[in-house]
PDB file as gemmi writes it, atoms N, CA and C in Angstrom:
CRYST1    1.000    1.000    1.000  90.00  90.00  90.00 P 1                      
ATOM      1  N   MET A   1      14.688 -16.244  16.101  1.00  0.00           N  
ATOM      2  CA  MET A   1      14.370 -15.643  17.385  1.00  0.00           C  
ATOM      3  C   MET A   1      12.874 -15.334  17.383  1.00  0.00           C  
ATOM      4  N   HIS A   2      12.197 -15.744  18.431  1.00  0.00           N  
ATOM      5  CA  HIS A   2      10.788 -15.385  18.506  1.00  0.00           C  
ATOM      6  C   HIS A   2      10.598 -14.176  19.427  1.00  0.00           C  
ATOM      7  N   TYR A   3       9.353 -13.729  19.511  1.00  0.00           N  
ATOM      8  CA  TYR A   3       9.015 -12.477  20.197  1.00  0.00           C  
ATOM      9  C   TYR A   3       9.536 -12.436  21.628  1.00  0.00           C  
ATOM     10  N   GLN A   4       9.314 -13.491  22.397  1.00  0.00           N  
ATOM     11  CA  GLN A   4       9.760 -13.485  23.788  1.00  0.00           C  
ATOM     12  C   GLN A   4      11.283 -13.464  23.888  1.00  0.00           C  
ATOM     13  N   GLU A   5      11.961 -14.163  22.995  1.00  0.00           N  
ATOM     14  CA  GLU A   5      13.423 -14.109  22.988  1.00  0.00           C  
ATOM     15  C   GLU A   5      13.907 -12.689  22.672  1.00  0.00           C  
ATOM     16  N   TYR A   6      13.241 -12.040  21.742  1.00  0.00           N  
ATOM     17  CA  TYR A   6      13.585 -10.660  21.407  1.00  0.00           C  
ATOM     18  C   TYR A   6      13.433  -9.763  22.629  1.00  0.00           C  
ATOM     19  N   LEU A   7      12.315  -9.924  23.340  1.00  0.00           N  
ATOM     20  CA  LEU A   7      12.085  -9.111  24.538  1.00  0.00           C  
ATOM     21  C   LEU A   7      13.106  -9.413  25.624  1.00  0.00           C  
ATOM     22  N   LEU A   8      13.504 -10.670  25.769  1.00  0.00           N  
ATOM     23  CA  LEU A   8      14.546 -11.015  26.742  1.00  0.00           C  
ATOM     24  C   LEU A   8      15.853 -10.310  26.410  1.00  0.00           C  
ATOM     25  N   THR A   9      16.176 -10.238  25.123  1.00  0.00           N  
ATOM     26  CA  THR A   9      17.375  -9.520  24.699  1.00  0.00           C  
ATOM     27  C   THR A   9      17.251  -8.043  25.033  1.00  0.00           C  
ATOM     28  N   CYS A  10      16.097  -7.463  24.716  1.00  0.00           N  
ATOM     29  CA  CYS A  10      15.867  -6.046  25.044  1.00  0.00           C  
ATOM     30  C   CYS A  10      15.962  -5.817  26.548  1.00  0.00           C  
ATOM     31  N   MET A  11      15.418  -6.736  27.333  1.00  0.00           N  
ATOM     32  CA  MET A  11      15.443  -6.589  28.780  1.00  0.00           C  
ATOM     33  C   MET A  11      16.877  -6.613  29.300  1.00  0.00           C  
ATOM     34  N   SER A  12      17.693  -7.489  28.772  1.00  0.00           N  
ATOM     35  CA  SER A  12      19.087  -7.530  29.226  1.00  0.00           C  
ATOM     36  C   SER A  12      19.826  -6.256  28.838  1.00  0.00           C  
ATOM     37  N   GLU A  13      19.530  -5.715  27.655  1.00  0.00           N  
ATOM     38  CA  GLU A  13      20.158  -4.459  27.233  1.00  0.00           C  
ATOM     39  C   GLU A  13      19.732  -3.299  28.126  1.00  0.00           C  
ATOM     40  N   GLU A  14      18.448  -3.234  28.440  1.00  0.00           N  
ATOM     41  CA  GLU A  14      17.953  -2.161  29.312  1.00  0.00           C  
ATOM     42  C   GLU A  14      18.534  -2.288  30.724  1.00  0.00           C  
ATOM     43  N   ALA A  15      18.659  -3.514  31.206  1.00  0.00           N  
ATOM     44  CA  ALA A  15      19.263  -3.723  32.534  1.00  0.00           C  
ATOM     45  C   ALA A  15      20.714  -3.251  32.521  1.00  0.00           C  
ATOM     46  N   ALA A  16      21.419  -3.523  31.437  1.00  0.00           N  
ATOM     47  CA  ALA A  16      22.815  -3.081  31.322  1.00  0.00           C  
ATOM     48  C   ALA A  16      22.906  -1.557  31.291  1.00  0.00           C  
ATOM     49  N   GLU A  17      21.967  -0.905  30.609  1.00  0.00           N  
ATOM     50  CA  GLU A  17      21.973   0.552  30.568  1.00  0.00           C  
ATOM     51  C   GLU A  17      21.685   1.137  31.949  1.00  0.00           C  
ATOM     52  N   LEU A  18      20.803   0.501  32.706  1.00  0.00           N  
ATOM     53  CA  LEU A  18      20.547   0.936  34.076  1.00  0.00           C  
ATOM     54  C   LEU A  18      21.803   0.760  34.930  1.00  0.00           C  
ATOM     55  N   ILE A  19      22.470  -0.361  34.765  1.00  0.00           N  
ATOM     56  CA  ILE A  19      23.716  -0.611  35.501  1.00  0.00           C  
ATOM     57  C   ILE A  19      24.752   0.461  35.174  1.00  0.00           C  
ATOM     58  N   GLN A  20      24.832   0.848  33.920  1.00  0.00           N  
ATOM     59  CA  GLN A  20      25.794   1.876  33.517  1.00  0.00           C  
ATOM     60  C   GLN A  20      25.499   3.206  34.217  1.00  0.00           C  
ATOM     61  N   THR A  21      24.228   3.592  34.292  1.00  0.00           N  
ATOM     62  CA  THR A  21      23.893   4.853  34.949  1.00  0.00           C  
ATOM     63  C   THR A  21      24.120   4.771  36.453  1.00  0.00           C  
ATOM     64  N   ILE A  22      23.937   3.596  37.034  1.00  0.00           N  
ATOM     65  CA  ILE A  22      24.237   3.412  38.457  1.00  0.00           C  
ATOM     66  C   ILE A  22      25.727   3.611  38.702  1.00  0.00           C  
ATOM     67  N   GLY A  23      26.551   3.081  37.811  1.00  0.00           N  
ATOM     68  CA  GLY A  23      28.000   3.277  37.926  1.00  0.00           C  
ATOM     69  C   GLY A  23      28.382   4.743  37.866  1.00  0.00           C  
ATOM     70  N   LYS A  24      27.752   5.492  36.973  1.00  0.00           N  
ATOM     71  CA  LYS A  24      28.039   6.930  36.894  1.00  0.00           C  
ATOM     72  C   LYS A  24      27.618   7.636  38.179  1.00  0.00           C  
ATOM     73  N   ALA A  25      26.487   7.235  38.737  1.00  0.00           N  
ATOM     74  CA  ALA A  25      26.031   7.834  40.000  1.00  0.00           C  
ATOM     75  C   ALA A  25      27.020   7.532  41.123  1.00  0.00           C  
ATOM     76  N   GLN A  26      27.549   6.328  41.144  1.00  0.00           N  
ATOM     77  CA  GLN A  26      28.521   5.964  42.180  1.00  0.00           C  
ATOM     78  C   GLN A  26      29.818   6.755  42.022  1.00  0.00           C  
ATOM     79  N   ARG A  27      30.249   6.940  40.783  1.00  0.00           N  
ATOM     80  CA  ARG A  27      31.514   7.632  40.550  1.00  0.00           C  
ATOM     81  C   ARG A  27      31.414   9.137  40.678  1.00  0.00           C  
ATOM     82  N   PHE A  28      30.323   9.720  40.184  1.00  0.00           N  
ATOM     83  CA  PHE A  28      30.253  11.174  40.071  1.00  0.00           C  
ATOM     84  C   PHE A  28      29.211  11.829  40.967  1.00  0.00           C  
ATOM     85  N   GLY A  29      28.346  11.039  41.591  1.00  0.00           N  
ATOM     86  CA  GLY A  29      27.277  11.576  42.432  1.00  0.00           C  
ATOM     87  C   GLY A  29      25.956  11.614  41.687  1.00  0.00           C  
ATOM     88  N   LEU A  30      24.874  11.574  42.426  1.00  0.00           N  
ATOM     89  CA  LEU A  30      23.543  11.526  41.822  1.00  0.00           C  
ATOM     90  C   LEU A  30      23.175  12.786  41.057  1.00  0.00           C  
ATOM     91  N   ASP A  31      23.760  13.919  41.444  1.00  0.00           N  
ATOM     92  CA  ASP A  31      23.359  15.178  40.828  1.00  0.00           C  
ATOM     93  C   ASP A  31      24.391  15.738  39.851  1.00  0.00           C  
ATOM     94  N   ASP A  32      25.385  14.958  39.469  1.00  0.00           N  
ATOM     95  CA  ASP A  32      26.403  15.418  38.526  1.00  0.00           C  
ATOM     96  C   ASP A  32      25.757  15.749  37.187  1.00  0.00           C  
ATOM     97  N   ASP A  33      26.288  16.744  36.474  1.00  0.00           N  
ATOM     98  CA  ASP A  33      25.699  17.117  35.185  1.00  0.00           C  
ATOM     99  C   ASP A  33      26.690  17.042  34.032  1.00  0.00           C  
ATOM    100  N   PHE A  34      27.739  16.254  34.173  1.00  0.00           N  
ATOM    101  CA  PHE A  34      28.756  16.142  33.140  1.00  0.00           C  
ATOM    102  C   PHE A  34      28.167  15.688  31.808  1.00  0.00           C  
ATOM    103  N   TYR A  35      27.233  14.757  31.848  1.00  0.00           N  
ATOM    104  CA  TYR A  35      26.651  14.213  30.618  1.00  0.00           C  
ATOM    105  C   TYR A  35      25.355  14.924  30.231  1.00  0.00           C  
ATOM    106  N   ASN A  36      25.141  16.137  30.743  1.00  0.00           N  
ATOM    107  CA  ASN A  36      23.938  16.913  30.471  1.00  0.00           C  
ATOM    108  C   ASN A  36      22.663  16.253  30.989  1.00  0.00           C  
ATOM    109  N   GLU A  37      22.824  15.244  31.814  1.00  0.00           N  
ATOM    110  CA  GLU A  37      21.688  14.616  32.485  1.00  0.00           C  
ATOM    111  C   GLU A  37      22.221  14.024  33.779  1.00  0.00           C  
ATOM    112  N   ALA A  38      21.684  14.462  34.889  1.00  0.00           N  
ATOM    113  CA  ALA A  38      22.143  13.952  36.174  1.00  0.00           C  
ATOM    114  C   ALA A  38      21.922  12.446  36.226  1.00  0.00           C  
ATOM    115  N   PRO A  39      22.867  11.701  36.811  1.00  0.00           N  
ATOM    116  CA  PRO A  39      22.683  10.257  36.931  1.00  0.00           C  
ATOM    117  C   PRO A  39      21.357   9.869  37.574  1.00  0.00           C  
ATOM    118  N   LEU A  40      20.871  10.666  38.511  1.00  0.00           N  
ATOM    119  CA  LEU A  40      19.585  10.364  39.128  1.00  0.00           C  
ATOM    120  C   LEU A  40      18.464  10.361  38.088  1.00  0.00           C  
ATOM    121  N   LEU A  41      18.472  11.340  37.194  1.00  0.00           N  
ATOM    122  CA  LEU A  41      17.456  11.399  36.143  1.00  0.00           C  
ATOM    123  C   LEU A  41      17.667  10.295  35.107  1.00  0.00           C  
ATOM    124  N   ALA A  42      18.922  10.011  34.804  1.00  0.00           N  
ATOM    125  CA  ALA A  42      19.218   8.932  33.858  1.00  0.00           C  
ATOM    126  C   ALA A  42      18.776   7.581  34.432  1.00  0.00           C  
ATOM    127  N   MET A  43      18.988   7.386  35.733  1.00  0.00           N  
ATOM    128  CA  MET A  43      18.541   6.136  36.355  1.00  0.00           C  
ATOM    129  C   MET A  43      17.026   6.017  36.273  1.00  0.00           C  
ATOM    130  N   ARG A  44      16.313   7.116  36.522  1.00  0.00           N  
ATOM    131  CA  ARG A  44      14.853   7.082  36.434  1.00  0.00           C  
ATOM    132  C   ARG A  44      14.416   6.708  35.019  1.00  0.00           C  
ATOM    133  N   ARG A  45      15.059   7.326  34.024  1.00  0.00           N  
ATOM    134  CA  ARG A  45      14.713   7.033  32.628  1.00  0.00           C  
ATOM    135  C   ARG A  45      14.987   5.570  32.290  1.00  0.00           C  
ATOM    136  N   GLU A  46      16.174   5.097  32.644  1.00  0.00           N  
ATOM    137  CA  GLU A  46      16.540   3.709  32.332  1.00  0.00           C  
ATOM    138  C   GLU A  46      15.684   2.705  33.109  1.00  0.00           C  
ATOM    139  N   PHE A  47      15.346   3.037  34.358  1.00  0.00           N  
ATOM    140  CA  PHE A  47      14.489   2.172  35.160  1.00  0.00           C  
ATOM    141  C   PHE A  47      13.134   2.009  34.482  1.00  0.00           C  
ATOM    142  N   ASN A  48      12.576   3.109  33.992  1.00  0.00           N  
ATOM    143  CA  ASN A  48      11.279   3.043  33.322  1.00  0.00           C  
ATOM    144  C   ASN A  48      11.365   2.354  31.970  1.00  0.00           C  
ATOM    145  N   ASP A  49      12.488   2.522  31.273  1.00  0.00           N  
ATOM    146  CA  ASP A  49      12.688   1.765  30.028  1.00  0.00           C  
ATOM    147  C   ASP A  49      12.680   0.269  30.318  1.00  0.00           C  
ATOM    148  N   LEU A  50      13.379  -0.125  31.366  1.00  0.00           N  
ATOM    149  CA  LEU A  50      13.423  -1.543  31.748  1.00  0.00           C  
ATOM    150  C   LEU A  50      12.032  -2.037  32.129  1.00  0.00           C  
ATOM    151  N   LEU A  51      11.307  -1.249  32.916  1.00  0.00           N  
ATOM    152  CA  LEU A  51       9.951  -1.654  33.298  1.00  0.00           C  
ATOM    153  C   LEU A  51       9.050  -1.814  32.084  1.00  0.00           C  
ATOM    154  N   GLY A  52       9.209  -0.941  31.091  1.00  0.00           N  
ATOM    155  CA  GLY A  52       8.408  -1.051  29.881  1.00  0.00           C  
ATOM    156  C   GLY A  52       8.628  -2.376  29.171  1.00  0.00           C  
ATOM    157  N   VAL A  53       9.886  -2.778  29.045  1.00  0.00           N  
ATOM    158  CA  VAL A  53      10.197  -4.052  28.384  1.00  0.00           C  
ATOM    159  C   VAL A  53       9.711  -5.223  29.247  1.00  0.00           C  
ATOM    160  N   ILE A  54       9.878  -5.102  30.566  1.00  0.00           N  
ATOM    161  CA  ILE A  54       9.398  -6.162  31.464  1.00  0.00           C  
ATOM    162  C   ILE A  54       7.890  -6.334  31.299  1.00  0.00           C  
ATOM    163  N   GLU A  55       7.171  -5.228  31.248  1.00  0.00           N  
ATOM    164  CA  GLU A  55       5.711  -5.329  31.070  1.00  0.00           C  
ATOM    165  C   GLU A  55       5.353  -6.005  29.757  1.00  0.00           C  
ATOM    166  N   LEU A  56       6.066  -5.653  28.676  1.00  0.00           N  
ATOM    167  CA  LEU A  56       5.803  -6.323  27.401  1.00  0.00           C  
ATOM    168  C   LEU A  56       6.036  -7.823  27.507  1.00  0.00           C  
ATOM    169  N   LEU A  57       7.132  -8.206  28.157  1.00  0.00           N  
ATOM    170  CA  LEU A  57       7.435  -9.626  28.304  1.00  0.00           C  
ATOM    171  C   LEU A  57       6.375 -10.326  29.151  1.00  0.00           C  
ATOM    172  N   LEU A  58       5.990  -9.702  30.254  1.00  0.00           N  
ATOM    173  CA  LEU A  58       4.998 -10.335  31.121  1.00  0.00           C  
ATOM    174  C   LEU A  58       3.629 -10.415  30.445  1.00  0.00           C  
ATOM    175  N   GLU A  59       3.285  -9.416  29.642  1.00  0.00           N  
ATOM    176  CA  GLU A  59       2.041  -9.492  28.878  1.00  0.00           C  
ATOM    177  C   GLU A  59       2.100 -10.647  27.880  1.00  0.00           C  
ATOM    178  N   SER A  60       3.257 -10.841  27.264  1.00  0.00           N  
ATOM    179  CA  SER A  60       3.425 -11.953  26.326  1.00  0.00           C  
ATOM    180  C   SER A  60       3.333 -13.291  27.057  1.00  0.00           C  
ATOM    181  N   ILE A  61       3.934 -13.357  28.238  1.00  0.00           N  
ATOM    182  CA  ILE A  61       3.839 -14.586  29.044  1.00  0.00           C  
ATOM    183  C   ILE A  61       2.374 -14.860  29.394  1.00  0.00           C  
ATOM    184  N   HIS A  62       1.645 -13.794  29.737  1.00  0.00           N  
ATOM    185  CA  HIS A  62       0.216 -13.942  30.032  1.00  0.00           C  
ATOM    186  C   HIS A  62      -0.519 -14.523  28.830  1.00  0.00           C  
ATOM    187  N   ASN A  63      -0.224 -13.981  27.656  1.00  0.00           N  
ATOM    188  CA  ASN A  63      -0.895 -14.457  26.449  1.00  0.00           C  
ATOM    189  C   ASN A  63      -0.520 -15.891  26.104  1.00  0.00           C  
ATOM    190  N   THR A  64       0.713 -16.294  26.396  1.00  0.00           N  
ATOM    191  CA  THR A  64       1.181 -17.638  26.070  1.00  0.00           C  
ATOM    192  C   THR A  64       0.756 -18.662  27.113  1.00  0.00           C  
ATOM    193  N   TYR A  65       0.911 -18.305  28.395  1.00  0.00           N  
ATOM    194  CA  TYR A  65       0.702 -19.269  29.479  1.00  0.00           C  
ATOM    195  C   TYR A  65      -0.496 -18.950  30.364  1.00  0.00           C  
ATOM    196  N   ASN A  66      -1.223 -17.874  30.027  1.00  0.00           N  
ATOM    197  CA  ASN A  66      -2.387 -17.443  30.809  1.00  0.00           C  
ATOM    198  C   ASN A  66      -2.034 -17.152  32.264  1.00  0.00           C  
ATOM    199  N   ILE A  67      -0.874 -16.533  32.477  1.00  0.00           N  
ATOM    200  CA  ILE A  67      -0.442 -16.105  33.808  1.00  0.00           C  
ATOM    201  C   ILE A  67      -0.589 -14.589  33.854  1.00  0.00           C  
ATOM    202  N   ASP A  68      -1.344 -14.103  34.827  1.00  0.00           N  
ATOM    203  CA  ASP A  68      -1.543 -12.658  34.973  1.00  0.00           C  
ATOM    204  C   ASP A  68      -0.219 -12.017  35.356  1.00  0.00           C  
ATOM    205  N   TYR A  69       0.260 -11.095  34.532  1.00  0.00           N  
ATOM    206  CA  TYR A  69       1.567 -10.489  34.793  1.00  0.00           C  
ATOM    207  C   TYR A  69       1.604  -9.699  36.085  1.00  0.00           C  
ATOM    208  N   ARG A  70       0.463  -9.233  36.563  1.00  0.00           N  
ATOM    209  CA  ARG A  70       0.459  -8.504  37.837  1.00  0.00           C  
ATOM    210  C   ARG A  70       0.763  -9.432  39.000  1.00  0.00           C  
ATOM    211  N   ALA A  71       0.591 -10.742  38.798  1.00  0.00           N  
ATOM    212  CA  ALA A  71       0.895 -11.719  39.847  1.00  0.00           C  
ATOM    213  C   ALA A  71       2.403 -11.875  40.049  1.00  0.00           C  
ATOM    214  N   TRP A  72       3.207 -11.271  39.180  1.00  0.00           N  
ATOM    215  CA  TRP A  72       4.658 -11.362  39.314  1.00  0.00           C  
ATOM    216  C   TRP A  72       5.187 -10.435  40.395  1.00  0.00           C  
ATOM    217  N   VAL A  73       4.435  -9.403  40.719  1.00  0.00           N  
ATOM    218  CA  VAL A  73       4.849  -8.466  41.765  1.00  0.00           C  
ATOM    219  C   VAL A  73       4.335  -9.026  43.092  1.00  0.00           C  
ATOM    220  N   LEU A  74       5.267  -9.536  43.896  1.00  0.00           N  
ATOM    221  CA  LEU A  74       4.916 -10.180  45.158  1.00  0.00           C  
ATOM    222  C   LEU A  74       5.463  -9.354  46.316  1.00  0.00           C  
ATOM    223  N   PRO A  75       4.598  -8.581  46.965  1.00  0.00           N  
ATOM    224  CA  PRO A  75       5.057  -7.705  48.044  1.00  0.00           C  
ATOM    225  C   PRO A  75       5.847  -8.432  49.125  1.00  0.00           C  
ATOM    226  N   GLU A  76       5.497  -9.660  49.414  1.00  0.00           N  
ATOM    227  CA  GLU A  76       6.235 -10.386  50.458  1.00  0.00           C  
ATOM    228  C   GLU A  76       7.671 -10.671  50.040  1.00  0.00           C  
ATOM    229  N   LEU A  77       7.900 -10.919  48.765  1.00  0.00           N  
ATOM    230  CA  LEU A  77       9.275 -11.127  48.294  1.00  0.00           C  
ATOM    231  C   LEU A  77      10.044  -9.813  48.274  1.00  0.00           C  
ATOM    232  N   ILE A  78       9.353  -8.738  47.935  1.00  0.00           N  
ATOM    233  CA  ILE A  78       9.986  -7.419  47.945  1.00  0.00           C  
ATOM    234  C   ILE A  78      10.396  -7.053  49.362  1.00  0.00           C  
ATOM    235  N   GLU A  79       9.501  -7.264  50.313  1.00  0.00           N  
ATOM    236  CA  GLU A  79       9.813  -6.963  51.721  1.00  0.00           C  
ATOM    237  C   GLU A  79      10.949  -7.841  52.234  1.00  0.00           C  
ATOM    238  N   ALA A  80      10.952  -9.110  51.852  1.00  0.00           N  
ATOM    239  CA  ALA A  80      12.029 -10.014  52.279  1.00  0.00           C  
ATOM    240  C   ALA A  80      13.372  -9.527  51.741  1.00  0.00           C  
ATOM    241  N   LYS A  81      13.398  -9.066  50.513  1.00  0.00           N  
ATOM    242  CA  LYS A  81      14.641  -8.560  49.928  1.00  0.00           C  
ATOM    243  C   LYS A  81      15.100  -7.301  50.647  1.00  0.00           C  
ATOM    244  N   LYS A  82      14.166  -6.402  50.939  1.00  0.00           N  
ATOM    245  CA  LYS A  82      14.522  -5.168  51.642  1.00  0.00           C  
ATOM    246  C   LYS A  82      15.126  -5.486  53.013  1.00  0.00           C  
ATOM    247  N   LYS A  83      14.542  -6.440  53.721  1.00  0.00           N  
ATOM    248  CA  LYS A  83      15.070  -6.822  55.039  1.00  0.00           C  
ATOM    249  C   LYS A  83      16.465  -7.426  54.907  1.00  0.00           C  
ATOM    250  N   LYS A  84      16.678  -8.229  53.884  1.00  0.00           N  
ATOM    251  CA  LYS A  84      17.990  -8.837  53.662  1.00  0.00           C  
ATOM    252  C   LYS A  84      19.035  -7.764  53.381  1.00  0.00           C  
ATOM    253  N   VAL A  85      18.690  -6.798  52.537  1.00  0.00           N  
ATOM    254  CA  VAL A  85      19.624  -5.708  52.221  1.00  0.00           C  
ATOM    255  C   VAL A  85      19.933  -4.912  53.482  1.00  0.00           C  
ATOM    256  N   GLU A  86      18.903  -4.599  54.266  1.00  0.00           N  
ATOM    257  CA  GLU A  86      19.111  -3.850  55.505  1.00  0.00           C  
ATOM    258  C   GLU A  86      19.999  -4.615  56.480  1.00  0.00           C  
ATOM    259  N   LYS A  87      19.840  -5.924  56.536  1.00  0.00           N  
ATOM    260  CA  LYS A  87      20.679  -6.770  57.390  1.00  0.00           C  
ATOM    261  C   LYS A  87      22.152  -6.633  56.986  1.00  0.00           C  
ATOM    262  N   TYR A  88      22.409  -6.682  55.690  1.00  0.00           N  
ATOM    263  CA  TYR A  88      23.797  -6.591  55.234  1.00  0.00           C  
ATOM    264  C   TYR A  88      24.346  -5.172  55.322  1.00  0.00           C  
ATOM    265  N   ILE A  89      23.477  -4.177  55.263  1.00  0.00           N  
ATOM    266  CA  ILE A  89      23.930  -2.803  55.512  1.00  0.00           C  
ATOM    267  C   ILE A  89      24.417  -2.691  56.954  1.00  0.00           C  
ATOM    268  N   GLU A  90      23.643  -3.228  57.891  1.00  0.00           N  
ATOM    269  CA  GLU A  90      24.050  -3.201  59.304  1.00  0.00           C  
ATOM    270  C   GLU A  90      25.378  -3.929  59.499  1.00  0.00           C  
ATOM    271  N   TYR A  91      25.518  -5.076  58.856  1.00  0.00           N  
ATOM    272  CA  TYR A  91      26.768  -5.837  58.961  1.00  0.00           C  
ATOM    273  C   TYR A  91      27.935  -5.022  58.392  1.00  0.00           C  
ATOM    274  N   SER A  92      27.727  -4.379  57.247  1.00  0.00           N  
ATOM    275  CA  SER A  92      28.778  -3.571  56.633  1.00  0.00           C  
ATOM    276  C   SER A  92      29.152  -2.384  57.513  1.00  0.00           C  
ATOM    277  N   GLU A  93      28.148  -1.791  58.161  1.00  0.00           N  
ATOM    278  CA  GLU A  93      28.434  -0.686  59.093  1.00  0.00           C  
ATOM    279  C   GLU A  93      29.304  -1.178  60.237  1.00  0.00           C  
ATOM    280  N   LYS A  94      28.986  -2.340  60.780  1.00  0.00           N  
ATOM    281  CA  LYS A  94      29.791  -2.918  61.868  1.00  0.00           C  
ATOM    282  C   LYS A  94      31.220  -3.207  61.414  1.00  0.00           C  
ATOM    283  N   LYS A  95      31.360  -3.629  60.166  1.00  0.00           N  
ATOM    284  CA  LYS A  95      32.685  -3.923  59.619  1.00  0.00           C  
ATOM    285  C   LYS A  95      33.439  -2.647  59.242  1.00  0.00           C  
ATOM    286  N   GLY A  96      32.736  -1.522  59.202  1.00  0.00           N  
ATOM    287  CA  GLY A  96      33.366  -0.263  58.869  1.00  0.00           C  
ATOM    288  C   GLY A  96      33.514  -0.005  57.374  1.00  0.00           C  
ATOM    289  N   THR A  97      32.832  -0.807  56.561  1.00  0.00           N  
ATOM    290  CA  THR A  97      32.964  -0.599  55.119  1.00  0.00           C  
ATOM    291  C   THR A  97      32.011   0.457  54.583  1.00  0.00           C  
ATOM    292  N   ILE A  98      30.961   0.781  55.342  1.00  0.00           N  
ATOM    293  CA  ILE A  98      30.111   1.933  55.024  1.00  0.00           C  
ATOM    294  C   ILE A  98      29.821   2.682  56.306  1.00  0.00           C  
ATOM    295  N   GLY A  99      29.481   3.913  56.162  1.00  0.00           N  
ATOM    296  CA  GLY A  99      29.216   4.675  57.380  1.00  0.00           C  
ATOM    297  C   GLY A  99      28.477   5.948  57.123  1.00  0.00           C  
TER     298      GLY A  99                                                      
END                                                                             
């Protein structure tokens, strides 16, 4: 396993940990304190852990392929995703699955 493969493994693990905290937030609420840490705070921690590994990977990609890792953040793609999510929220509201 080389360095980038190691980081990919770490990234998948961190993403899974974020998913786990999202599940707890869905089941128990964002401010629940059963685990001595509210899911909202756990999500923030896991989100930043994931970002840390992503930055390491993108820095490695920069060093290997000379691609500036900051070029990976594309505001137009982020905005397009937000609009798509909002579109499906509206559809779900019409269907009565959220309200």
